[in-house]
C-alpha positions as CSV (number, residue, x, y, z in Angstrom):
1,M,0.0,0.0,0.0
2,K,2.9,2.3,0.9
3,K,4.7,1.6,-2.4
4,L,1.5,2.4,-4.3
5,I,1.3,5.8,-2.6
6,I,4.9,6.6,-3.5
7,F,4.5,5.5,-7.1
8,S,1.3,7.6,-7.4
9,F,3.2,10.7,-6.1
10,V,6.0,10.3,-8.7
11,L,3.6,10.0,-11.5
12,F,1.8,13.2,-10.3
13,F,5.1,15.1,-10.2
14,L,6.2,14.0,-13.7
15,G,2.9,14.9,-15.2
16,F,3.1,18.4,-13.7
17,A,6.6,18.9,-15.1
18,A,5.6,17.8,-18.6
19,Q,2.7,20.2,-18.6
20,S,5.0,23.1,-17.6
21,I,7.5,22.4,-20.4
22,A,4.7,22.2,-22.9
23,Q,3.5,25.6,-21.7
24,I,7.1,27.2,-22.1
25,Q,7.7,25.8,-25.6
26,S,4.4,27.0,-26.7
27,R,5.5,30.6,-26.0
28,G,7.9,30.7,-28.9
29,E,10.5,28.9,-31.0
30,V,13.7,27.4,-29.7
31,Q,16.6,29.9,-30.4
32,D,20.3,29.1,-30.7
33,Q,22.5,30.3,-27.8
34,E,26.3,31.0,-27.7
35,F,28.3,30.6,-24.4
36,V,31.8,32.3,-24.0
37,I,34.1,30.8,-21.5
38,R,37.2,33.1,-20.5
39,K,40.1,31.5,-18.9
40,D,42.2,34.6,-18.4
41,R,39.7,36.6,-16.4
42,V,40.9,37.5,-13.0
43,L,38.4,37.8,-10.2
44,T,39.2,40.4,-7.5
45,L,37.5,41.1,-4.3
46,P,37.4,44.5,-2.6
47,T,39.8,45.1,0.3
48,Q,38.3,44.3,3.6
49,P,38.4,47.4,5.7
50,R,40.3,46.9,9.0
51,I,37.4,48.4,10.8
52,F,35.8,45.0,10.6
53,E,38.7,43.2,12.3
54,K,38.2,42.2,15.8
55,L,40.2,43.9,18.5
56,P,42.6,41.7,20.4
57,V,41.7,40.8,23.8
58,L,44.1,42.6,26.2
59,P,44.8,41.4,29.7
60,Q,42.9,43.2,32.3
61,P,45.1,45.2,34.8
62,K,45.0,44.2,38.3
63,G,44.7,46.6,41.1
64,L,47.4,47.2,43.6
65,S,47.6,44.9,46.5
66,D,49.0,45.2,50.0
67,F,52.0,43.0,50.7
68,N,52.8,42.0,54.2
69,Y,56.3,40.9,55.2
70,Q,57.3,39.3,58.4
71,V,60.7,40.2,59.8
72,N,62.3,38.0,62.4
73,F,65.1,39.2,64.8
74,Y,68.1,37.1,65.3
75,D,70.5,37.9,68.1
76,L,74.2,37.2,67.0
77,N,77.0,37.3,69.5
78,L,79.8,39.0,67.4
79,P,82.9,41.0,68.6
80,P,82.9,44.7,67.8
81,V,84.8,46.0,64.7
82,N,88.0,47.8,65.4
83,L,88.8,50.5,62.8
84,E,92.4,51.8,62.7
85,A,92.7,55.2,61.0
86,T,95.9,55.7,58.9
87,P,97.0,59.1,57.3
88,V,97.1,59.2,53.5
89,E,99.8,61.3,51.7
90,K,98.2,63.0,48.7
91,V,100.4,64.8,46.2
92,Y,98.4,67.8,45.0
93,R,101.3,69.3,42.9
94,P,103.7,67.6,40.5
95,E,107.2,67.1,41.7
96,R,109.2,70.1,40.9
97,M,112.7,70.0,39.6
98,D,115.4,72.0,41.3
99,I,116.2,75.2,39.5
100,Y,119.5,76.8,40.1
101,P,119.8,80.6,39.4
102,G,123.5,80.4,38.6
103,F,125.7,78.4,36.2
104,L,129.5,78.5,35.7
105,K,131.5,76.6,33.1
106,A,135.3,76.7,32.7
107,G,137.7,74.7,30.6
108,Y,141.0,74.7,28.7
109,G,142.3,73.1,25.5
110,N,145.1,73.0,22.9
111,F,145.9,76.0,20.8
112,A,146.0,77.9,24.1
113,S,142.2,78.1,24.2
114,P,140.7,79.0,27.6
115,L,136.9,78.9,27.9
116,I,134.7,80.6,30.6
117,E,131.0,80.9,30.7
118,A,128.7,82.3,33.4
119,R,124.9,82.7,33.5
120,L,122.6,84.2,36.2
121,M,118.8,84.3,36.1
122,A,115.8,84.6,38.4
123,S,114.8,81.2,39.6
124,E,111.3,82.2,40.8
125,I,108.6,83.7,38.5
126,Y,107.7,87.1,39.8
127,D,106.3,90.2,38.1
128,L,109.9,91.1,37.3
129,N,112.3,88.6,35.7
130,Y,115.9,89.0,34.6
131,S,118.9,87.1,33.2
132,A,122.6,87.9,32.5
133,Y,125.4,86.1,30.8
134,L,129.1,86.3,30.1
135,K,131.2,84.2,27.7
136,H,134.8,84.2,26.5
137,Q,136.7,81.7,24.3
138,S,140.0,82.4,22.6
139,F,142.7,80.6,20.7
140,G,146.1,82.1,21.4
141,K,147.6,80.0,18.6
142,G,146.4,79.2,15.2
143,P,147.1,76.9,12.2
144,V,149.6,79.3,10.6
145,L,152.5,81.1,12.2
146,A,151.3,80.2,15.7
147,E,150.4,83.4,17.6
148,Q,150.0,85.5,14.4
149,S,146.8,83.5,13.5
150,K,145.1,83.8,16.9
151,E,141.4,84.4,17.4
152,S,139.2,85.5,20.2
153,H,135.4,85.8,21.0
154,S,133.8,87.6,24.0
155,S,130.2,88.5,24.7
156,A,128.1,89.7,27.6
157,G,124.6,91.0,28.1
158,G,121.3,90.7,29.9
159,A,117.6,90.8,29.5
160,V,114.7,91.9,31.7
161,S,110.9,91.3,31.5
162,Y,108.1,92.9,33.5
163,F,104.7,91.0,33.5
164,L,101.4,92.8,33.7
165,D,98.0,91.1,33.7
166,Q,97.8,90.8,29.9
167,V,101.2,92.0,28.5
168,E,104.9,91.6,28.9
169,V,107.3,94.5,28.7
170,F,110.8,93.3,27.8
171,G,114.2,94.7,26.9
172,G,117.9,93.7,26.6
173,L,121.4,94.9,26.1
174,N,124.2,92.9,24.5
175,W,127.8,93.4,23.7
176,A,130.1,91.3,21.6
177,Q,133.7,91.5,20.5
178,D,135.3,89.2,17.9
179,S,139.0,89.4,17.0
180,Y,140.5,87.8,13.9
181,S,144.0,87.7,12.4
182,F,144.6,88.2,8.7
183,Y,146.9,85.2,8.2
184,G,145.7,84.1,4.8
185,I,148.9,84.8,2.8
186,D,149.2,83.6,-0.7
187,T,153.0,83.3,-1.2
188,S,152.7,83.4,-5.0
189,V,151.4,86.9,-4.6
190,V,153.2,88.3,-1.6
191,N,156.6,87.7,-3.1
192,D,155.9,90.1,-5.9
193,P,157.5,93.5,-5.0
194,N,155.1,95.3,-7.4
195,L,152.0,94.5,-5.3
196,E,151.0,96.5,-2.2
197,F,150.6,94.1,0.7
198,M,149.4,95.2,4.0
199,G,151.1,92.4,6.0
200,I,149.7,90.2,8.7
201,E,147.3,92.3,10.7
202,G,144.1,91.7,12.6
203,N,140.7,93.2,13.0
204,V,138.5,93.6,16.1
205,L,134.7,93.7,15.5
206,N,132.7,95.4,18.2
207,T,128.9,95.2,18.3
208,I,126.4,96.7,20.8
209,R,122.7,95.9,20.6
210,F,119.8,97.3,22.5
211,E,116.1,96.4,22.2
212,A,112.9,97.1,24.0
213,G,109.3,96.0,23.3
214,I,105.9,94.8,24.4
215,R,104.0,91.6,23.6
216,D,100.8,89.9,24.8
217,I,101.1,87.0,27.2
218,E,98.2,84.9,25.9
219,K,99.2,83.6,22.5
220,T,95.9,81.7,21.7
221,G,93.4,84.5,22.1
222,P,91.5,86.3,19.2
223,V,94.3,88.9,19.0
224,S,98.0,88.6,19.7
225,Y,100.7,91.1,19.0
226,E,104.4,92.0,19.5
227,A,106.3,95.2,18.8
228,K,109.9,96.1,19.5
229,L,112.4,98.9,18.9
230,N,116.1,98.0,18.5
231,F,119.3,99.8,18.0
232,R,122.7,98.4,16.9
233,N,126.1,100.0,16.7
234,F,128.9,98.2,14.8
235,K,132.5,99.2,14.1
236,D,135.8,97.6,13.3
237,S,139.4,98.5,13.8
238,Y,139.6,100.4,10.6
239,L,137.1,102.7,8.9
240,V,133.8,100.8,9.1
241,V,131.1,102.2,11.3
242,E,127.4,101.2,11.0
243,N,124.5,102.3,13.0
244,E,121.1,100.8,12.7
245,L,117.7,101.8,14.0
246,G,114.8,99.3,13.6
247,V,111.1,99.0,14.4
248,Q,109.3,95.7,14.1
249,A,105.7,94.8,14.8
250,K,103.5,91.8,14.1
251,G,99.8,91.3,14.8
252,T,97.8,88.1,14.6
253,F,94.0,87.9,14.4
254,R,91.9,84.7,14.8
255,P,88.3,85.5,14.0
256,A,87.4,81.8,13.8
257,D,89.1,78.5,14.6
258,N,90.1,77.8,11.0
259,W,90.9,81.4,10.0
260,T,94.1,83.3,10.9
261,G,95.3,86.7,9.7
262,T,98.7,88.3,10.3
263,V,100.2,91.6,9.5
264,G,104.0,92.1,9.8
265,L,105.7,95.5,9.7
266,S,109.5,96.1,9.7
267,Y,111.3,99.4,9.2
268,F,115.1,99.8,9.3
269,M,117.3,102.8,8.8
270,T,121.1,102.0,8.5
271,T,123.9,104.5,8.2
272,P,127.1,102.6,7.1
273,E,130.4,104.3,6.6
274,D,133.5,102.8,4.9
275,E,136.4,103.8,2.8
276,D,134.4,104.5,-0.3
277,Y,130.9,105.5,0.9
278,D,128.8,107.1,3.5
279,L,125.2,106.0,3.1
280,N,121.7,106.4,4.5
281,R,119.8,103.2,3.7
282,T,116.2,102.7,4.5
283,Y,114.0,99.5,4.3
284,L,110.3,99.2,4.8
285,G,108.4,95.9,4.6
286,I,104.7,95.3,5.1
287,R,103.6,91.6,5.0
288,P,99.8,90.9,5.4
289,K,98.7,87.3,5.1
290,V,95.5,85.2,5.6
291,S,95.5,81.5,6.4
292,Y,92.7,79.1,6.2
293,Q,92.6,75.6,7.7
294,Y,90.1,73.1,6.1
295,E,90.4,69.6,7.6
296,D,93.9,68.6,6.4
297,F,94.3,71.5,4.0
298,L,96.2,74.6,5.1
299,I,96.1,77.5,2.6
300,S,97.7,80.9,3.1
301,A,97.7,83.9,0.8
302,G,99.4,87.3,1.2
303,I,101.6,89.9,-0.3
304,N,105.1,91.3,0.5
305,I,105.2,95.1,0.0
306,I,108.8,96.4,0.1
307,S,110.3,99.8,-0.3
308,E,114.1,100.3,-0.2
309,N,116.4,103.0,-1.5
310,D,119.5,101.2,-2.6
311,S,121.0,103.1,-5.5
312,L,121.5,101.1,-8.7
313,P,122.0,102.0,-12.4
314,D,118.8,101.9,-14.4
315,K,116.8,101.0,-11.3
316,A,113.1,101.2,-12.2
317,S,111.6,101.8,-8.7
318,D,112.2,101.6,-5.0
319,F,108.8,100.0,-4.5
320,R,108.1,96.3,-5.1
321,I,105.1,94.0,-4.5
322,F,105.5,90.2,-4.4
323,P,103.0,87.4,-3.9
324,N,103.2,85.1,-0.9
325,L,101.2,81.9,-1.5
326,A,101.5,78.6,0.3
327,L,99.6,75.3,0.4
328,S,100.0,72.1,2.4
329,Y,97.9,69.0,2.6
330,Q,98.5,66.1,4.9
331,F,96.9,62.9,3.5
332,A,97.8,61.0,6.6
333,E,100.3,61.1,9.3
334,E,102.8,59.3,7.1
335,F,102.5,61.4,4.0
336,G,101.7,65.0,2.9
337,F,102.8,67.6,0.5
338,Y,103.5,71.3,0.4
339,G,104.0,74.1,-2.1
340,E,105.0,77.8,-2.1
341,F,105.2,80.7,-4.6
342,S,106.6,83.9,-3.2
343,G,109.1,86.7,-3.6
344,D,110.8,89.2,-1.3
345,V,113.7,91.6,-0.8
346,N,116.3,90.2,1.6
347,R,117.8,93.0,3.6
348,T,121.6,93.0,3.9
349,T,124.1,95.0,6.1
350,Y,127.8,95.2,6.4
351,H,127.5,93.7,9.8
352,G,125.7,90.7,8.3
353,F,128.4,90.3,5.6
354,V,131.3,90.4,8.1
355,L,129.6,87.8,10.3
356,E,129.4,85.5,7.2
357,N,133.0,86.2,6.2
358,P,135.1,87.8,9.0
359,F,138.0,88.5,6.7
360,L,136.1,91.0,4.6
361,G,137.9,94.1,3.6
362,P,136.6,97.5,2.4
363,S,133.6,97.3,0.2
364,T,132.6,99.6,-2.6
365,R,128.8,99.4,-2.2
366,L,126.1,97.6,-0.2
367,L,123.0,96.2,-1.9
368,N,120.0,94.2,-0.8
369,T,119.3,90.9,-2.5
370,V,116.1,90.8,-4.5
371,N,114.4,87.4,-4.6
372,N,112.2,87.9,-7.7
373,Y,110.4,84.6,-7.2
374,K,110.6,81.4,-5.3
375,V,108.8,78.2,-6.4
376,A,109.1,75.4,-3.9
377,G,107.4,72.1,-3.3
378,G,107.9,68.8,-1.6
379,I,106.7,66.0,0.6
380,E,106.8,65.4,4.4
381,G,105.5,63.1,7.0
382,Q,106.4,60.8,9.9
383,V,106.1,57.1,10.5
384,Q,104.8,55.8,13.9
385,G,106.2,58.8,15.7
386,I,109.8,57.4,15.2
387,V,110.9,58.6,11.7
388,N,110.1,62.0,10.3
389,Y,111.2,63.1,6.8
390,K,111.0,66.0,4.4
391,A,112.2,66.4,0.8
392,G,111.7,69.2,-1.6
393,I,113.0,71.4,-4.4
394,D,113.4,75.2,-4.5
395,V,113.8,77.2,-7.7
396,S,114.6,80.9,-7.2
397,R,115.8,83.9,-9.1
398,Y,117.9,86.6,-7.4
399,N,119.2,90.1,-8.3
400,N,122.2,91.5,-6.5
401,F,123.5,88.1,-5.6
402,H,126.5,88.7,-3.3
403,L,129.8,86.8,-3.5
404,F,133.2,86.9,-1.9
405,V,136.5,86.9,-3.8
406,N,140.1,87.5,-2.6
407,S,141.4,91.0,-3.2
408,P,144.1,90.9,-5.9
409,T,146.3,93.3,-4.0
410,D,145.9,91.8,-0.6
411,T,145.2,88.1,-0.5
412,T,144.5,88.2,3.2
413,R,141.3,90.1,2.7
414,F,138.1,89.6,0.7
415,T,136.1,91.9,-1.6
416,L,132.3,91.9,-1.9
417,I,131.0,91.6,-5.5
418,Y,127.5,91.0,-7.0
419,D,125.9,89.2,-9.9
420,D,122.9,91.1,-11.3
421,Q,120.8,88.0,-12.0
422,V,121.3,84.4,-10.7
423,N,119.1,81.4,-10.9
424,V,119.5,78.9,-8.0
425,V,118.0,75.4,-7.8
426,N,118.1,73.8,-4.3
427,I,117.2,70.1,-3.8
428,N,117.0,69.4,-0.1
429,A,116.1,66.4,2.2
430,E,115.7,66.0,5.9
431,L,115.6,62.9,8.0
432,G,114.9,62.6,11.7
433,L,114.9,59.5,13.9
434,Q,114.1,59.0,17.6
435,L,114.0,55.4,18.6
436,T,114.0,55.9,22.4
437,D,114.7,58.6,24.9
438,Q,118.3,57.5,24.7
439,Y,118.9,58.2,20.9
440,Q,118.0,61.0,18.5
441,L,119.2,61.8,15.0
442,N,118.7,64.8,12.8
443,S,120.2,65.2,9.3
444,R,119.8,67.5,6.3
445,L,121.3,67.4,2.7
446,D,121.3,70.4,0.4
447,L,122.3,70.3,-3.3
448,F,122.8,73.7,-5.1
449,S,123.0,74.6,-8.8
450,Y,123.8,78.2,-9.8
451,A,123.2,79.8,-13.2
452,M,125.3,82.9,-13.2
453,N,125.0,85.9,-15.5
454,T,128.1,88.2,-15.1
455,Q,130.3,86.0,-12.9
456,E,132.0,82.8,-14.1
457,E,131.3,80.9,-10.9
458,A,129.4,81.3,-7.6
459,W,132.6,82.1,-5.7
460,H,132.9,80.6,-2.3
461,R,129.4,79.1,-2.3
462,P,129.1,75.3,-1.8
463,T,127.3,73.1,-4.3
464,W,126.4,70.6,-1.6
465,V,126.1,70.6,2.2
466,L,125.5,67.6,4.5
467,G,124.9,67.7,8.3
468,I,124.3,64.8,10.6
469,N,123.7,65.3,14.3
470,N,123.4,62.5,16.8
471,Q,122.5,62.7,20.5
472,I,122.9,59.7,22.7
473,T,122.0,59.3,26.4
474,P,123.4,55.9,27.5
475,L,123.1,56.9,31.2
476,D,120.9,59.4,33.0
477,Q,124.1,61.3,34.0
478,L,125.8,61.1,30.6
479,L,125.0,63.0,27.4
480,V,127.0,62.4,24.2
481,Q,126.7,64.3,20.9
482,A,128.4,63.1,17.6
483,N,128.1,65.5,14.7
484,I,129.6,65.6,11.2
485,N,129.3,68.5,8.8
486,V,130.5,68.1,5.2
487,M,130.6,70.8,2.5
488,G,132.0,70.6,-1.0
489,G,132.1,72.0,-4.5
490,I,133.5,75.4,-3.4
491,K,135.3,77.4,-6.0
492,A,137.5,80.4,-5.3
493,R,139.2,83.1,-7.5
494,R,142.9,83.8,-7.5
495,A,144.8,86.6,-9.3
496,T,147.3,85.5,-12.0
497,L,150.7,87.2,-12.0
498,P,152.2,89.4,-13.3
499,T,148.9,91.1,-13.7
500,T,146.1,91.2,-11.2
501,E,143.3,91.5,-13.8
502,V,143.4,87.9,-15.0
503,F,142.1,85.3,-12.6
504,Q,142.2,81.6,-12.3
505,T,139.6,79.2,-10.7
506,V,140.7,77.3,-7.6
507,N,138.7,74.2,-6.5
508,L,138.8,74.0,-2.7
509,K,139.0,70.6,-1.0
510,T,135.9,69.1,0.6
511,I,135.4,70.3,4.1
512,A,134.7,67.5,6.7
513,D,134.3,68.4,10.4
514,L,133.7,65.6,12.9
515,Q,132.6,66.8,16.4
516,L,132.3,64.9,19.6
517,K,130.9,66.3,22.8
518,A,130.4,64.5,26.2
519,D,128.8,65.9,29.4
520,Y,128.8,63.8,32.6
521,K,126.8,64.9,35.6
522,I,128.6,63.8,38.8
523,T,125.9,65.4,41.0
524,D,123.0,67.6,40.4
525,K,125.2,70.6,40.9
526,F,128.6,69.5,39.5
527,G,129.8,67.8,36.3
528,I,132.5,67.6,33.7
529,F,132.6,68.0,29.9
530,A,134.9,67.3,26.9
531,E,134.7,68.6,23.4
532,G,136.6,67.7,20.2
533,N,136.4,69.5,16.8
534,N,137.9,68.7,13.4
535,L,138.8,65.2,14.7
536,L,139.6,64.1,11.2
537,N,142.4,66.7,11.3
538,G,141.4,68.0,7.9
539,R,143.1,71.0,6.4
540,N,139.8,72.6,5.7
541,E,139.6,75.9,3.9
542,R,136.2,77.6,3.9
543,W,137.9,80.8,2.6
544,L,140.8,80.6,0.2
545,N,144.2,80.9,1.9
546,Y,142.6,80.4,5.4
547,P,143.1,76.8,6.6
548,V,141.4,76.1,9.9
549,R,142.9,74.7,13.1
550,G,143.6,71.0,13.2
551,V,142.3,68.7,16.0
552,Q,140.8,70.9,18.7
553,L,140.3,69.4,22.2
554,I,139.0,71.1,25.2
555,G,137.8,69.8,28.6
556,G,136.6,71.3,31.9
557,A,133.9,71.3,34.5
558,W,130.6,73.1,35.2
559,L,128.9,74.1,38.4
560,K,125.3,75.1,39.3
561,F,124.6,77.3,42.3
């Protein structure tokens, strides 16, 4: 019965469906349909806004609670603590070395050479400070004709300074006397009866200097300055008298850490008198300069303004302006370079010439040396604070380049001559070494090349110079110095008989001077010393016909008080 009911229900449903289809088809004809299926279509959904995201569940804070602690007391039977106080010595000031106001040194050596030196200075720093000195060293015998080639040097003087809050007022007075013998006889000339020869004589050079000035004490402030007035009187045993009055000033301005400006002023009035002239020479120099430091670059630019009244034929003007440019860059501590382009007028005096060559005779004129230009450059650096070096080249052009030649009528004295235009090339190198506190070395080598205009050679000027200085401290009480100075390529001019107008070139031997000095401190106040010069016993001639003394030894003692 149940199956019959189900079957009747299925028939009823099918009949209803067939009737519905018939009704749909009766509404119209069957039409063809086209279906397009796209595989490359991308379905995208709109971005779900975060506002619909659920907020995370945060832990709920708990309120503050009261905590109760229970402390229990325990009675310990311990002995009392015994504290022992001990004083502590605290050094609030560094240990101060003993300073002695007085120093005395005396010695004696071969060639009848006594030595005495004394110094006295204020040992405490007060508003007023002072110092004084005295020194004498002479050689009663010389390399030629014993006592007729003697030599003597004496000097004395003092200085005083008065310190205010910001400035220092200073002054000084110095005296020096140098005595030389004219022993440079050229026998090929002196035996000629037709020549006037002055014989073996000497010359005593006396110099008095006085200076007074003012300068600021703080050298690192925005402004620093120094100004001084100096006077010098010089005369010899013959006809030379030279007075000089000078004013020098320098101001430094530091508007910023990397900017520096300087202005230098120098004015000199010199009145030399000699056998052939009586002059009033003036020299004014103004040198402003600005320096800028940018990281490892240092740049400076300035000008040198010079006015001088030396009288020369066809001289265009007494007024000159030269550039003064310099640049340096330190790539690293081990390497850097530098360069310079500048010009200047180098002031000269008779006093300066006679200090360079003490056997100078009467001169016909005095001229300043004009450095038209100087082009220099090189490298420098240091390695691990032990080795430092510097090497460079310098190319310069000079007018009024002074030289010394022997007088054709008196071979014992020299004459001052000039070349109107000279080109000089200087190649130089320096090397320093400091391994420990016990050893230090400094050395320098210079090579010179001269292109002359009117003179055949650069008379009595070396073509190479080498200096090596060693300082050794093997013991705290012992100081040793070993130095060697070598000079070569010097050419001199000699008159050819029977006339004195024809000259021949003389090549002087290489000069080598080995020096040894030792100073031993027996106590803090007393010690001994020894010195040796020309230890190679070379017959050196820096000036033609003037051989120097042989091995020179001197020893003595010193005292501090």
